[in-house]
N, C-alpha and C positions, 0 to 999 in steps of 0.2 A: 365664898369667894377665895378665902385662904386656901382651902383645900384644892380648889381648881388651879390656883396659881402653882401650888406644889406639884400637882399632876403635870402641868405644862412644863414646869422646869425639869421634872424627871424625864419627860418625853424628849425634850431638847437635848439632855445629856446622852440619852440613848442614841439619838441620831448622830450626835457628834462622835460617839464611840463607833458606830457603824461606819461613818465616813472615814475616820481614821484607820479602820480596819481594812477597808477595800481601796482607799486612795492615799497616796503620799504626796503631801504638799511641800515643795522645796522652794525656799526664796531664791531670787535671782543671783543674790551674792553668794550663795552656797553651791552653785552649779559648777562642777569640775569636769571639764571634757576629758574624755578617755582616749588616749592616743593608741592606736592599734597599727602594728606594722604590716598586718595582712591586708591585701588590696581588696577593695570593695567590689564584689561581683555585681555587675550591672544587669538588670533584668532585661530579658530579650524584648525588643521592640515589637509592637503589634504589626501584623502583616500589612502591607500597603495596598493590597488588593481588597476588593469587597467581597465579603463572605455572605452567604445567605442568612447567618444569624444576625447581621447588622440590619437587614431589611425586615419588612414586616412579614412575619411568618403567616403562611396560608393556613386556612382552617383544615382541620383533620379530614373533613369530607372531600376537600380538594386535593389532598395529598396523593390519593390513589391515581389521579389523572396526571400528576407532574412527573416529569422525567428530569434528569440532571445532565448538564453540560459542564465539563471540567477542563480547564486549560493549564498546561505547565510549560515553562521555559527551562529546558534541561541542558542546553549547550549553546555555543556561539553559532554553530551551523550544523546541518545534517547532509550526509551523502544520500540524496533521495534516490538515485538510480540503484544503488546497492540495497537500500533499505526496501524498496519496492520488490526487488527480486527475493530478498530474504522473507518478507512477509507473504508473498504469494506461495512461496515454498512451504509455509506453515499452514496453508489452507485459507488465507484471507484473500478477498477479491478487490482488485483495483477498479475504482469508478473513473471512467474517462469522459463523462458528460460535460465537464467544465470546458469553457471556451479556451482557445489557445492563449489569448492575452492574460489568462489567469495563471501566469507562470509561477515558477518556484513553489509549487504546492503539490502534495501528493494526497489523494482521496482514497481511503480504504474502507470497504464495507465488511461487516461481520454479522454472522447469524446469532452470536452470543450477545444478545441485548439484555439490558437489565429489565425492561418491560416490553410487553408485546405490542404496545401502541405504536411503536416506531422502530424501524430497523437500526441497529447500531452503525455508527459512522465515525471515522477518524480522520482528521485533517492534520497533515504534517507539513509545516512551513519550513522552508530552507533556512530561515533565520534562527532556527533552533527552538521552535515552540511546537507543541502538539495539542490538539483539541478534541476531546472525546464527547460524542453524542450518544447518550443512552447505552453505554457500554457497561457490562457487569464488571465488579471489582476484580474478580479473578483474571478475566480476560485483559483488563487494563494492566494489571501487574505483569502478565506475560508479554504483552506488547512493549511495555517500558523496559523489560529485560532484553528483548531483542533490539530495541532502539539504542541501548548502551553501546552496542558494537558499531554503530554508525554515527557516533557523535564526534564533533571536532570541538575541542576545549570544553569538556562537560563541566557543569557546576556542581557544587556540593549537594549531596542528596537531601540533607536536611533543609538547605535554602530552597531547593526546588519544591519541596512538599510545603514549606512555610508560605512561600509567596505564590501559591496557586490561585486560580480564579474559578469560582463556581456559580452557576446560574441555574435556576429552575426554568423549565420550559414545558409547554403543552401544546397539543394540537386541537384546534377548535374552529369555530365559524368566525368570519370576519377577516379583515386584512391583517397580514403579519406585522407585528410591532413589538416593541419593547416598552412595557408599562410596569413602573414600580419595581424594577429589577427582575421582572418575569417576562420571558419571551413567549410570544403567541405565534404559532405557525399556522397559516391557513390550511384547512383540511382539503380544500378543493384544488390545490395545486398539484401538478404532475411531479414525478420523480425528478426531472431535470431542474425545475423551478425550485423545488425544495432544496436540492444541492446548492444552487446559487444563493439562496437566501441564508442557509447555514454557513456557507463560505463567507458572507458578508459579516455575519455575527462573529464567526471564528477569527476573522481577520482583525477585528477590533480586540477581541480577547487576547490574541497573540501579542498585539502591541502593549496591552496592559501588563502582562506578565513579564515580557522583556523588559519593560520600563521599571517593573518592581525589582527585578534582578540588578539592573544599572543603579537604581536608587540605593540598593544595600551596598553595592560596590563603592559608591560615593560616600556613604556614611562611614564605611570602614576607612576610607582614605581621610575624611575629615577627622576621625578619631585619632589617626596616626600623626596628624599635624596640629591638633588643637592645643598642645602645650607650648608651641613656639611663641605665640604672642605673650604668654606669661613669662617665658624665659627672656624674651627681649625686653619686656617691661622691667623685670628685675635686674637687668644688666648683666645677666649670666651668659655663658658661652653656649651656643647652640652647637650640639654634637652631631652635625651633618656635614658630610663631605660634598665636594662639588659634584661627584658622581651620584650620590644620593639625591641631591637636589634635582639634577637632570633626569633622573629615573622618575621622580615625582611629576615633574613637568611632562614627561612622555606618558605616564598614565592618565594625566588630566586630558591631554590632547587625544589620546585614544578613546577615552570615554566620550569626550565632546564630539569626536568624529562619528562615533556609532550613533549618537542621539540626533545630531543635526545633519549628517550627510548620508550615512548609509542606512537609514531607516525612513519609514513613512510617517514619523511622528509629527512632522510640521506641516505636511500637505496630504491632501486626499490622493490615494493612488489613481493612476490613469485609467485603471480598469473600470472605475465608476463614473467616468465623465459622460458616457453615453447610456448609463443605466440609472435613471433618476431614483427609481424605487429602491434599488440595492444601495445607492449612495445615501439615501435617507436612512435606511437601517443601519449602515456603517457609521454615519455621523451621530445618530441617536445613541448608539452603543458607546462610542468614544466620549460623547458628552456625559453619559451616565458614569463612566469610568474615570472621569476627570482627567483625561489625557493631556489636554492642552495646559491646564493649570499645573499638573505635575511636571510637565516639560518646562514651563516657565520657571518654577521653583528650582528645578535641577540646574538650569542654566544660570540663575542667579548664584547658586552655591558654587557652581564651577568657576564663575568670574571671580568670586571672593577667593577661592582657593588659587586661582591663577595669579591674582594680585599678591597673595602671601608668598607663593613660590618665586615669583619675580623679585620680591623684595629679598628673599634669601639668596637668589642667584646674584643680585647686584651687591649684596653685602659680602659675599664670598669673593666676587671679582675685585672689590675694593681692598679686601684683605690681601688678595694675591698681588695686586698691583703695588700695595704698600710694601709688601715683603720684597718685591723685586726692586724698589726704589732703595730700600735699606741695604740690600746686597750690592747695588751699584755704588752707593755712598761708601760702604765698607771697602769695596775693591779700590775705589779712587783714593780713600785714605791710605790703604796698604801701599798703593803705587807712590803716593807722595812721601811715605815714610822711607821707602826704598831710595827714592831720589835724594832725600835729605841725607840719609846714611851714606850714599855714594859720594855727595859733595863733601860732607864733613870728613869722612875717613878716607 
């Protein structure tokens, strides 16, 4: 028993040595924070769009039948007329089978498809978004290069590729649907019906990528004003002029106008009112992409930012009014002193 106790004691000492070798234990009273003057670099946020890696990955046996649909938001708006003429001069073919009420969209076909199961197709929306269906990567880059010449207020390239939307799709039997992030297109449909259904899916994808860009812009705006509450709390002076505050208010109103007035984020477009099947595909895709919830969260953030900017504007107006009052008091005092001097002397 004495020998076993000695062995256990030696074993415990060895464990203590190992723990002290690989771990350092510091008491709470000895922790000294290190102050660094270098700004902390914040890690980039995850993309707001849904990538295929987040969904259930298909089996390797099913990957051969899957094709890819990719959406980008590259600018505020496109010149569709000039873009169509430029693309047709490069050998692409315009598809004109969409109804007339499907306005503000340009559909282009290409023979350079990634897989032979489905011809390549591109949807250009006037709102500044493009959706590629089964287009090879090299051809996609060439089209994006041509598209740069017809953009109004283009976005940053890094932001465009970070906030893209990707979905897998396949052609098979049964009704067209969206199931677990994968699009199924009915193989028995004719070409015109396929274009219509792809348009419905592309329309929802267009809204998602545009909303992701606006979410990024709003996040940048929030970061620019997030120090103001702490400055007010500590009774320090806010280094913002009246022109700066009005500029912030203008940015907020412009973003709010894009989301609630100039886009189809709040209501279903009129195009789907008499096309129930296409409306169902559009609504299912918007529901999968969380369009309504993201718009609600954005409006709540915008409302909070509006309250903060209104507070800053009222604060500056009060400071300006107080400054005017003091100027009036000083002028009256000077006038009284002159009158006294005139009476006395």
